[in-house]
Steps between C-alpha positions, in 0.01 A plus 500: 500500500647837401506789742213682323255213544614448862431858600173500303375196691628654825291805418188285456563332835548834670181629344306197624645543848412868510149427370459232761605740772257760371211252474567356842505845654184624327246324725677637809490852363136452402421369847670802654287729286185307590572543871458875469160672504291185471203588721287552188578152365432329834174693541391407147577131557309483830159446342365749753209720393476866593765763561853463639720769653856385568818674618832396654754755622843501652404534866791731581502735201140483378616418145219330305637167376189350342149633448178406325215752518656615824300824511162324481302551824330190640353386834791415733281265710680409825834630370357829626574372853870566433420871476278473808786342696728794416221746587432343840866449591572866426191663652457274805858384561625140473510440878158650573238272656123531547370490856147381577412607854240445767421834664324525837322818611492397865680288759484123549366427848427151637520357149255753351587784262320806636471668162501432129732272304609598148652266244704756307589403144808643330448392138713189559460264201627196692276497809346155555283313749801377697620861536163591653533192717837628621341834592233315698772297673672825603174618658464168680852538639392837643222322685216637288179296509234745383447838333247722673483767230473490123716306254600703197685405181689794354520475119603852400870443429429454127204602281263206446518338154222253420721309254810540288347446157129514415554281192576192714237245614354557848639181651872509417720537805773685308267802462460595867366805679761739645434671832667663797487163674551188288484138612615177332554695177129586537392147419286242678551124466188332364489125567229250410428132543205291391304363796201271545256792482679729257822697513683600817638851440767690691632856468829517687754769585763234451855527632751257652396532866157664495223430247169626638168457321367822353128553546495849351572370148219283366505221242206301360480226236273564202361247252647653183784461253604863444639711644716282721521777762278799554568786743281765658512727802204432731448743788862607465639144519658273237254242366600226256324222313659211312369272226442148632612351167853635559557357848550125450580301815699775670770763466614846599609836362572854613236767433545877528372691803336834419459620861852457642443710814191298596691181422789607725261597779322166496825304481659689787194446715523125425871466583448712812226261613738209439737672746225549758425867425138616467457768234200707389405502132726726296434838343700630204641853517695716257606732783815427698435471874774586745589289801767273641659229283449167679608258224691532173549275198790598273517395135811391309702786351404667174805340339392152609143563382621639166712190440206274584276709273744452210528124564132419551351792305249584774267775382391595851858568605567708190191717537540553875871585470434728205214685668695535823787651300265748332349602835849540648598730212187709556359428155134429412410139582121495517492250214745243369502688172610819676765313698620329181527840335710626791732201457525569127612855569749381760654243262532766231683735738714237673601281204445706185220275370282659231148429378398246765151476648429306821139459617589300812804348673455130424457496121161328527331788321559447129490874422853551634752557221877513462733408214773240524755774433383712794475198730857402414604864552339485846706190585821660376440826686408308816870398497651152501597539866172674587215366717301318230726229354575328836128445569409364156428133441766275347369273224620202296460561130260290296646356179179349362133460587576218737857528625701743706874508540749747646751696297844431644646794695203725418254643752159640408280687751160623392147613568239311304155618402191329362153618407261331260676523161768729641837387631811681616851428622760753611819476696876476512752251360850427623671344197775234509758760396386736774306733275184640653173535309159651573200398291123526462270282290130586467244307296125556466214398273258781579234376257478165676494675839212720388295200383497319838162500673479578873407142594810365319754747636639270765599230247432611140541248223843507340658737755716237668646372169560858385682584823715188468612606152585843633709357785692273262573797273611711797745234615630444146574872475691506828700191399578664168620822667726306732652323200528819295633743758619297794750242372 
Protein backbone atom coordinates (compact mmCIF):
# COMPACT_ATOMS: atom_id res chain seq x y z
CA UNK A 1 0.00 0.00 0.00
CA UNK A 2 1.47 3.37 -0.99
CA UNK A 3 1.53 6.26 1.43
CA UNK A 4 -1.34 8.08 -0.34
CA UNK A 5 -3.79 5.21 0.10
CA UNK A 6 -2.65 4.69 3.72
CA UNK A 7 -3.34 8.27 4.72
CA UNK A 8 -6.61 8.27 2.75
CA UNK A 9 -7.86 5.23 4.66
CA UNK A 10 -6.58 6.77 7.91
CA UNK A 11 -8.67 9.82 7.09
CA UNK A 12 -11.79 7.67 6.65
CA UNK A 13 -11.16 5.99 10.00
CA UNK A 14 -10.68 9.33 11.70
CA UNK A 15 -13.87 10.62 10.14
CA UNK A 16 -15.81 7.59 11.38
CA UNK A 17 -14.36 8.02 14.86
CA UNK A 18 -15.24 11.70 14.96
CA UNK A 19 -18.75 10.97 13.66
CA UNK A 20 -19.16 8.29 16.27
CA UNK A 21 -18.11 10.69 18.99
CA UNK A 22 -20.54 13.29 17.70
CA UNK A 23 -23.43 10.81 17.44
CA UNK A 24 -22.76 9.37 20.86
CA UNK A 25 -22.71 12.82 22.40
CA UNK A 26 -25.87 14.06 20.67
CA UNK A 27 -28.41 12.30 22.92
CA UNK A 28 -26.64 13.67 26.01
CA UNK A 29 -26.74 17.19 24.64
CA UNK A 30 -30.38 16.71 23.66
CA UNK A 31 -31.17 15.40 27.13
CA UNK A 32 -29.47 18.42 28.67
CA UNK A 33 -31.60 20.71 26.53
CA UNK A 34 -34.75 18.78 27.43
CA UNK A 35 -34.03 19.21 31.14
CA UNK A 36 -34.45 22.96 30.83
CA UNK A 37 -37.85 24.68 30.87
CA UNK A 38 -39.94 21.53 30.58
CA UNK A 39 -42.91 22.41 32.79
CA UNK A 40 -45.04 22.93 29.67
CA UNK A 41 -44.26 19.45 28.32
CA UNK A 42 -44.94 17.74 31.66
CA UNK A 43 -48.20 19.67 32.07
CA UNK A 44 -49.29 18.74 28.54
CA UNK A 45 -48.52 15.05 29.11
CA UNK A 46 -50.43 14.88 32.41
CA UNK A 47 -53.84 14.34 30.83
CA UNK A 48 -55.19 16.83 33.36
CA UNK A 49 -58.10 19.03 32.29
CA UNK A 50 -58.34 22.69 33.22
CA UNK A 51 -55.69 25.32 33.83
CA UNK A 52 -52.16 24.95 35.22
CA UNK A 53 -49.96 27.64 36.75
CA UNK A 54 -46.40 26.49 37.43
CA UNK A 55 -43.22 28.23 38.61
CA UNK A 56 -39.90 27.19 40.15
CA UNK A 57 -37.36 29.74 41.37
CA UNK A 58 -33.93 29.75 42.89
CA UNK A 59 -34.89 30.09 46.55
CA UNK A 60 -31.98 32.40 47.36
CA UNK A 61 -31.96 34.75 44.37
CA UNK A 62 -35.56 34.58 43.15
CA UNK A 63 -34.40 33.76 39.60
CA UNK A 64 -37.21 32.06 37.65
CA UNK A 65 -35.84 28.73 36.41
CA UNK A 66 -38.95 27.23 34.83
CA UNK A 67 -42.46 28.56 34.31
CA UNK A 68 -45.68 27.62 32.56
CA UNK A 69 -48.53 30.14 32.74
CA UNK A 70 -46.97 31.29 35.98
CA UNK A 71 -48.97 34.53 36.09
CA UNK A 72 -52.35 32.77 35.90
CA UNK A 73 -54.33 33.28 39.14
CA UNK A 74 -56.03 30.18 40.54
CA UNK A 75 -57.50 29.04 43.88
CA UNK A 76 -54.59 28.19 46.21
CA UNK A 77 -56.78 25.84 48.31
CA UNK A 78 -54.98 24.93 51.56
CA UNK A 79 -51.64 26.23 50.26
CA UNK A 80 -53.07 29.52 51.52
CA UNK A 81 -52.33 28.24 55.05
CA UNK A 82 -48.63 28.90 54.38
CA UNK A 83 -49.43 32.61 54.14
CA UNK A 84 -51.65 32.34 57.22
CA UNK A 85 -48.79 30.76 59.18
CA UNK A 86 -46.51 33.70 58.34
CA UNK A 87 -49.30 36.16 59.21
CA UNK A 88 -49.98 34.59 62.61
CA UNK A 89 -46.32 34.08 63.52
CA UNK A 90 -45.60 37.74 62.78
CA UNK A 91 -48.69 39.37 64.30
CA UNK A 92 -49.12 37.11 67.35
CA UNK A 93 -45.54 35.95 67.96
CA UNK A 94 -44.29 32.35 67.69
CA UNK A 95 -44.19 31.75 71.47
CA UNK A 96 -47.61 33.25 72.20
CA UNK A 97 -50.23 30.97 73.76
CA UNK A 98 -54.00 31.28 74.23
CA UNK A 99 -55.30 31.18 77.79
CA UNK A 100 -58.83 29.99 78.56
CA UNK A 101 -59.71 31.06 82.10
CA UNK A 102 -62.31 30.51 84.77
CA UNK A 103 -63.10 33.85 86.41
CA UNK A 104 -64.86 34.10 89.78
CA UNK A 105 -66.64 37.28 90.89
CA UNK A 106 -66.72 36.25 94.54
CA UNK A 107 -64.92 34.13 97.13
CA UNK A 108 -65.08 30.36 97.62
CA UNK A 109 -66.42 29.63 101.10
CA UNK A 110 -67.15 26.14 102.47
CA UNK A 111 -66.95 24.71 98.96
CA UNK A 112 -69.40 27.24 97.47
CA UNK A 113 -68.53 30.08 95.09
CA UNK A 114 -70.33 33.14 96.45
CA UNK A 115 -70.62 34.82 93.07
CA UNK A 116 -70.61 34.14 89.36
CA UNK A 117 -68.29 31.86 87.40
CA UNK A 118 -67.20 32.84 83.88
CA UNK A 119 -65.68 30.50 81.32
CA UNK A 120 -63.64 33.06 79.39
CA UNK A 121 -62.75 32.09 75.83
CA UNK A 122 -59.67 33.52 74.13
CA UNK A 123 -60.19 32.44 70.51
CA UNK A 124 -58.06 29.33 71.10
CA UNK A 125 -58.46 26.97 68.11
CA UNK A 126 -57.19 23.93 70.03
CA UNK A 127 -59.43 23.90 73.12
CA UNK A 128 -60.97 20.45 73.67
CA UNK A 129 -63.14 18.58 76.16
CA UNK A 130 -60.13 17.35 78.13
CA UNK A 131 -58.93 20.96 78.49
CA UNK A 132 -62.30 21.87 80.02
CA UNK A 133 -61.97 18.79 82.19
CA UNK A 134 -58.60 20.07 83.40
CA UNK A 135 -60.19 23.41 84.32
CA UNK A 136 -62.86 21.56 86.30
CA UNK A 137 -60.14 19.53 88.03
CA UNK A 138 -58.42 22.78 89.06
CA UNK A 139 -61.68 23.96 90.64
CA UNK A 140 -62.04 20.64 92.44
CA UNK A 141 -58.52 21.02 93.83
CA UNK A 142 -59.60 24.39 95.26
CA UNK A 143 -62.38 22.61 97.11
CA UNK A 144 -65.22 23.98 94.99
CA UNK A 145 -68.43 21.94 95.08
CA UNK A 146 -71.09 24.39 93.91
CA UNK A 147 -71.62 27.77 92.24
CA UNK A 148 -74.15 29.99 93.97
CA UNK A 149 -74.32 32.66 91.27
CA UNK A 150 -74.59 32.56 87.50
CA UNK A 151 -72.43 30.62 85.04
CA UNK A 152 -71.43 32.65 82.01
CA UNK A 153 -69.58 31.70 78.82
CA UNK A 154 -67.69 34.64 77.36
CA UNK A 155 -67.49 34.39 73.55
CA UNK A 156 -66.46 37.91 72.55
CA UNK A 157 -62.76 37.34 71.84
CA UNK A 158 -63.47 36.88 68.11
CA UNK A 159 -66.43 37.90 65.92
CA UNK A 160 -68.80 34.96 65.38
CA UNK A 161 -68.62 33.34 61.92
CA UNK A 162 -71.40 30.87 61.12
CA UNK A 163 -69.19 28.96 58.66
CA UNK A 164 -66.09 29.36 56.54
CA UNK A 165 -67.62 28.82 53.11
CA UNK A 166 -71.33 28.96 52.26
CA UNK A 167 -70.79 26.77 49.18
CA UNK A 168 -70.03 23.69 51.32
CA UNK A 169 -72.66 21.14 52.46
CA UNK A 170 -74.12 21.71 55.94
CA UNK A 171 -72.73 18.52 57.45
CA UNK A 172 -69.01 18.61 56.62
CA UNK A 173 -66.81 18.98 59.67
CA UNK A 174 -64.08 20.83 57.75
CA UNK A 175 -66.41 23.85 57.37
CA UNK A 176 -66.81 24.80 61.04
CA UNK A 177 -68.15 27.85 62.83
CA UNK A 178 -65.54 30.24 64.28
CA UNK A 179 -66.20 31.95 67.60
CA UNK A 180 -64.53 33.58 70.57
CA UNK A 181 -64.66 30.21 72.31
CA UNK A 182 -64.15 27.09 70.19
CA UNK A 183 -64.31 23.47 71.31
CA UNK A 184 -63.16 20.24 69.63
CA UNK A 185 -62.62 22.19 66.40
CA UNK A 186 -66.33 23.05 66.77
CA UNK A 187 -67.41 19.52 65.96
CA UNK A 188 -69.55 16.94 67.74
CA UNK A 189 -69.04 13.18 67.40
CA UNK A 190 -72.16 11.50 66.04
CA UNK A 191 -72.27 7.75 66.71
CA UNK A 192 -74.98 5.25 65.81
CA UNK A 193 -75.70 1.57 66.24
CA UNK A 194 -78.65 -0.52 65.15
CA UNK A 195 -80.61 -1.89 68.11
CA UNK A 196 -83.60 -4.18 68.56
CA UNK A 197 -86.04 -1.26 68.38
CA UNK A 198 -84.25 1.03 65.95
CA UNK A 199 -81.03 3.00 66.08
CA UNK A 200 -79.20 4.00 69.25
CA UNK A 201 -77.82 7.51 68.65
CA UNK A 202 -75.15 9.41 70.56
CA UNK A 203 -73.83 12.97 70.24
CA UNK A 204 -70.54 13.14 72.11
CA UNK A 205 -68.00 15.83 72.96
CA UNK A 206 -65.37 13.17 72.47
CA UNK A 207 -61.82 13.44 73.79
CA UNK A 208 -59.31 11.01 75.31
CA UNK A 209 -60.35 11.33 78.97
CA UNK A 210 -63.78 12.97 78.92
CA UNK A 211 -66.55 12.27 76.39
CA UNK A 212 -69.86 13.53 77.77
CA UNK A 213 -73.18 13.10 75.98
CA UNK A 214 -74.51 16.32 74.51
CA UNK A 215 -78.23 16.85 74.97
CA UNK A 216 -78.28 20.34 73.48
CA UNK A 217 -77.56 19.04 69.96
CA UNK A 218 -80.37 16.87 68.62
CA UNK A 219 -80.32 14.08 66.04
CA UNK A 220 -83.26 12.09 64.64
CA UNK A 221 -83.46 9.35 62.00
CA UNK A 222 -85.73 9.99 59.02
CA UNK A 223 -87.12 7.46 56.54
CA UNK A 224 -85.65 8.99 53.37
CA UNK A 225 -82.81 8.60 50.90
CA UNK A 226 -81.77 12.23 50.34
CA UNK A 227 -80.38 14.34 51.78
CA UNK A 228 -78.22 12.16 53.99
CA UNK A 229 -78.01 14.93 56.61
CA UNK A 230 -80.23 17.92 57.15
CA UNK A 231 -79.55 20.78 59.58
CA UNK A 232 -81.74 23.43 61.16
CA UNK A 233 -81.62 25.70 64.18
CA UNK A 234 -84.58 25.02 66.49
CA UNK A 235 -85.10 27.45 69.37
CA UNK A 236 -81.48 28.52 69.02
CA UNK A 237 -80.09 24.96 69.21
CA UNK A 238 -78.51 22.69 66.58
CA UNK A 239 -80.97 20.11 65.24
CA UNK A 240 -79.97 17.37 62.80
CA UNK A 241 -81.73 14.59 60.93
CA UNK A 242 -80.14 11.70 59.05
CA UNK A 243 -81.45 9.42 56.31
CA UNK A 244 -82.03 5.90 57.63
CA UNK A 245 -80.91 4.41 54.30
CA UNK A 246 -77.38 5.76 54.89
CA UNK A 247 -76.81 4.33 58.37
CA UNK A 248 -76.31 0.58 57.87
CA UNK A 249 -75.51 -1.41 61.02
CA UNK A 250 -73.52 1.34 62.72
CA UNK A 251 -70.82 3.97 62.38
CA UNK A 252 -69.68 7.43 63.37
CA UNK A 253 -68.59 10.79 61.99
CA UNK A 254 -67.87 14.33 63.12
CA UNK A 255 -70.51 17.00 62.45
CA UNK A 256 -70.06 20.77 62.73
CA UNK A 257 -71.34 22.68 65.76
CA UNK A 258 -72.98 26.02 64.95
CA UNK A 259 -73.39 27.22 68.56
CA UNK A 260 -69.87 26.79 69.98
CA UNK A 261 -70.44 28.89 73.12
CA UNK A 262 -73.53 26.87 74.08
CA UNK A 263 -71.62 23.68 73.30
CA UNK A 264 -68.73 24.75 75.55
CA UNK A 265 -71.12 25.72 78.34
CA UNK A 266 -72.90 22.38 78.30
CA UNK A 267 -69.65 20.42 78.11
CA UNK A 268 -68.06 22.31 80.98
CA UNK A 269 -71.12 21.77 83.13
CA UNK A 270 -70.89 18.02 82.38
CA UNK A 271 -67.18 17.68 83.21
CA UNK A 272 -67.70 19.80 86.33
CA UNK A 273 -70.44 17.41 87.46
CA UNK A 274 -68.06 14.50 86.85
CA UNK A 275 -65.69 16.22 89.31
CA UNK A 276 -68.44 16.71 91.89
CA UNK A 277 -69.19 20.38 91.14
CA UNK A 278 -72.81 21.54 90.81
CA UNK A 279 -73.24 24.22 88.15
CA UNK A 280 -76.24 26.29 87.04
CA UNK A 281 -77.19 26.31 83.36
CA UNK A 282 -74.93 28.57 81.32
CA UNK A 283 -75.59 31.95 79.75
CA UNK A 284 -73.59 33.25 76.79
CA UNK A 285 -72.18 36.78 76.96
CA UNK A 286 -70.23 38.94 74.53
CA UNK A 287 -69.17 41.26 77.36
CA UNK A 288 -66.02 40.53 79.34
CA UNK A 289 -66.67 40.24 83.08
CA UNK A 290 -63.93 41.10 85.53
CA UNK A 291 -63.04 38.99 88.54
CA UNK A 292 -60.37 36.72 89.95
CA UNK A 293 -58.78 34.01 87.78
CA UNK A 294 -59.29 30.68 89.57
CA UNK A 295 -58.21 28.26 86.81
CA UNK A 296 -56.30 28.58 83.54
CA UNK A 297 -55.81 26.33 80.52
CA UNK A 298 -52.91 27.31 78.25
CA UNK A 299 -52.74 26.26 74.60
CA UNK A 300 -49.63 25.17 72.69
CA UNK A 301 -47.61 28.03 71.20
CA UNK A 302 -48.57 29.70 67.94
CA UNK A 303 -45.52 28.10 66.33
CA UNK A 304 -46.60 24.62 67.42
CA UNK A 305 -50.17 25.25 66.24
CA UNK A 306 -48.96 26.64 62.90
CA UNK A 307 -46.84 23.54 62.30
CA UNK A 308 -49.78 21.28 63.14
CA UNK A 309 -52.02 23.37 60.87
CA UNK A 310 -49.58 22.89 57.97
CA UNK A 311 -49.30 19.13 58.61
CA UNK A 312 -52.98 18.32 59.12
CA UNK A 313 -54.47 21.24 57.17
CA UNK A 314 -56.98 22.08 59.91
CA UNK A 315 -59.31 24.83 58.73
CA UNK A 316 -60.40 25.78 62.24
CA UNK A 317 -56.82 26.46 63.29
CA UNK A 318 -56.15 28.54 60.19
CA UNK A 319 -59.24 30.71 60.56
CA UNK A 320 -58.84 31.24 64.31
CA UNK A 321 -55.13 32.09 64.01
CA UNK A 322 -55.79 34.37 61.06
CA UNK A 323 -58.65 36.22 62.74
CA UNK A 324 -56.70 36.57 65.97
CA UNK A 325 -53.83 38.08 63.97
CA UNK A 326 -56.18 40.56 62.29
CA UNK A 327 -57.69 41.58 65.64
CA UNK A 328 -54.20 41.98 67.12
CA UNK A 329 -53.22 44.28 64.24
CA UNK A 330 -56.35 46.37 64.80
CA UNK A 331 -57.76 45.65 61.35
CA UNK A 332 -61.42 44.94 60.47
CA UNK A 333 -62.32 41.33 61.29
CA UNK A 334 -66.11 41.28 61.46
CA UNK A 335 -66.19 38.78 58.60
CA UNK A 336 -63.74 36.21 57.29
CA UNK A 337 -63.72 38.09 54.01
CA UNK A 338 -62.62 41.28 55.77
CA UNK A 339 -59.97 39.41 57.75
CA UNK A 340 -58.77 37.70 54.56
CA UNK A 341 -58.50 41.10 52.91
CA UNK A 342 -56.40 42.36 55.82
CA UNK A 343 -54.08 39.37 55.39
CA UNK A 344 -53.83 40.06 51.66
CA UNK A 345 -52.71 43.61 52.35
CA UNK A 346 -50.22 42.42 54.95
CA UNK A 347 -48.68 39.85 52.57
CA UNK A 348 -48.36 42.51 49.88
CA UNK A 349 -46.53 44.86 52.26
CA UNK A 350 -44.39 42.23 53.99
CA UNK A 351 -43.38 40.04 51.03
CA UNK A 352 -43.93 42.10 47.88
CA UNK A 353 -46.73 39.85 46.58
CA UNK A 354 -48.91 41.44 43.89
CA UNK A 355 -52.43 40.73 42.67
CA UNK A 356 -53.45 38.19 45.32
CA UNK A 357 -56.94 37.95 46.80
CA UNK A 358 -57.65 36.01 50.01
CA UNK A 359 -61.26 35.60 51.18
CA UNK A 360 -60.37 33.60 54.30
CA UNK A 361 -57.33 32.08 56.03
CA UNK A 362 -57.78 28.38 55.27
CA UNK A 363 -58.21 28.34 51.48
CA UNK A 364 -61.60 26.62 51.75
CA UNK A 365 -63.29 29.50 49.96
CA UNK A 366 -62.70 28.97 46.25
CA UNK A 367 -62.80 32.71 45.47
CA UNK A 368 -59.27 33.22 46.81
CA UNK A 369 -56.75 33.79 44.02
CA UNK A 370 -52.98 33.92 43.64
CA UNK A 371 -50.65 33.00 40.78
CA UNK A 372 -47.92 30.40 41.02
CA UNK A 373 -45.37 33.14 40.35
CA UNK A 374 -46.54 35.26 43.29
CA UNK A 375 -46.79 32.24 45.59
CA UNK A 376 -43.22 31.26 44.73
CA UNK A 377 -42.18 34.90 45.25
CA UNK A 378 -43.79 34.75 48.71
CA UNK A 379 -41.73 31.65 49.56
CA UNK A 380 -38.52 33.25 48.32
CA UNK A 381 -39.12 36.51 50.18
CA UNK A 382 -40.04 34.59 53.34
CA UNK A 383 -36.34 33.57 53.31
CA UNK A 384 -34.83 30.09 53.32
CA UNK A 385 -33.86 30.48 56.98
CA UNK A 386 -37.14 32.22 57.85
CA UNK A 387 -39.99 30.88 60.02
CA UNK A 388 -41.98 29.06 57.32
CA UNK A 389 -39.72 26.35 55.86
CA UNK A 390 -38.97 24.63 59.22
CA UNK A 391 -42.69 24.08 59.91
CA UNK A 392 -43.60 22.72 56.47
CA UNK A 393 -44.32 19.05 55.88
CA UNK A 394 -41.66 16.80 54.35
CA UNK A 395 -42.97 14.53 51.59
CA UNK A 396 -41.77 11.55 49.55
CA UNK A 397 -42.17 12.16 45.85
CA UNK A 398 -44.57 10.06 43.81
CA UNK A 399 -43.11 8.62 40.60
CA UNK A 400 -46.32 7.11 39.22
CA UNK A 401 -49.99 6.71 40.09
CA UNK A 402 -49.23 3.89 42.46
CA UNK A 403 -45.66 4.17 43.71
CA UNK A 404 -43.65 6.60 45.77
CA UNK A 405 -39.91 6.68 46.17
CA UNK A 406 -37.42 9.15 47.63
CA UNK A 407 -34.91 11.11 45.60
CA UNK A 408 -31.47 10.42 47.04
CA UNK A 409 -30.01 13.36 48.99
CA UNK A 410 -32.98 15.61 48.17
CA UNK A 411 -35.44 17.04 50.69
CA UNK A 412 -38.85 18.44 49.77
CA UNK A 413 -41.05 20.31 52.28
CA UNK A 414 -44.45 21.54 51.20
CA UNK A 415 -47.98 22.67 51.88
CA UNK A 416 -50.59 20.78 49.92
CA UNK A 417 -54.04 21.96 48.94
CA UNK A 418 -57.13 20.25 47.56
CA UNK A 419 -60.60 21.43 46.63
CA UNK A 420 -62.99 19.74 44.23
CA UNK A 421 -61.23 19.97 40.84
CA UNK A 422 -58.55 22.26 42.25
CA UNK A 423 -55.18 21.13 43.56
CA UNK A 424 -52.07 22.94 44.72
CA UNK A 425 -48.56 22.22 45.94
CA UNK A 426 -45.96 24.75 47.05
CA UNK A 427 -42.77 24.51 49.01
CA UNK A 428 -39.01 24.27 49.13
CA UNK A 429 -36.49 21.78 47.73
CA UNK A 430 -32.99 21.05 48.96
CA UNK A 431 -31.28 19.49 45.93
CA UNK A 432 -28.53 16.83 46.02
CA UNK A 433 -25.95 19.43 44.98
CA UNK A 434 -27.09 21.79 47.72
CA UNK A 435 -29.03 24.12 45.47
CA UNK A 436 -32.19 25.52 47.00
CA UNK A 437 -35.46 25.87 45.09
CA UNK A 438 -38.87 27.38 45.82
CA UNK A 439 -41.87 26.36 43.73
CA UNK A 440 -45.64 26.62 43.35
CA UNK A 441 -47.94 24.44 41.25
CA UNK A 442 -51.64 25.30 40.92
CA UNK A 443 -54.20 23.37 38.88
CA UNK A 444 -57.95 23.93 38.54
CA UNK A 445 -60.81 22.91 36.27
CA UNK A 446 -63.23 25.72 37.06
CA UNK A 447 -65.89 24.48 34.63
CA UNK A 448 -66.11 21.13 36.39
CA UNK A 449 -66.17 22.88 39.78
CA UNK A 450 -69.05 25.08 38.66
CA UNK A 451 -71.10 22.08 37.49
CA UNK A 452 -71.13 20.27 40.87
CA UNK A 453 -74.51 20.27 42.60
CA UNK A 454 -74.72 21.05 46.33
CA UNK A 455 -75.65 17.47 47.27
CA UNK A 456 -72.55 16.12 45.46
CA UNK A 457 -70.01 18.59 46.82
CA UNK A 458 -68.62 16.29 49.47
CA UNK A 459 -67.63 13.59 46.94
CA UNK A 460 -68.31 14.70 43.34
CA UNK A 461 -67.90 12.18 40.57
CA UNK A 462 -64.47 12.25 38.97
CA UNK A 463 -62.89 14.62 41.52
CA UNK A 464 -60.73 11.99 43.20
CA UNK A 465 -59.27 10.71 39.89
CA UNK A 466 -58.67 14.29 38.74
CA UNK A 467 -56.85 15.13 41.97
CA UNK A 468 -54.70 12.01 41.65
CA UNK A 469 -53.58 13.07 38.17
CA UNK A 470 -52.73 16.50 39.50
CA UNK A 471 -50.64 15.07 42.35
CA UNK A 472 -48.72 12.80 39.97
CA UNK A 473 -47.99 15.77 37.70
CA UNK A 474 -46.88 17.88 40.67
CA UNK A 475 -44.43 15.22 41.82
CA UNK A 476 -43.13 14.66 38.28
CA UNK A 477 -42.39 18.38 38.03
CA UNK A 478 -40.48 18.44 41.31
CA UNK A 479 -38.48 15.35 40.30
CA UNK A 480 -37.70 16.99 36.98
CA UNK A 481 -36.50 20.21 38.65
CA UNK A 482 -34.24 18.27 40.97
CA UNK A 483 -32.72 16.50 37.97
CA UNK A 484 -32.44 19.69 35.92
CA UNK A 485 -31.11 22.12 38.50
CA UNK A 486 -29.92 20.09 41.44
CA UNK A 487 -27.42 17.51 40.16
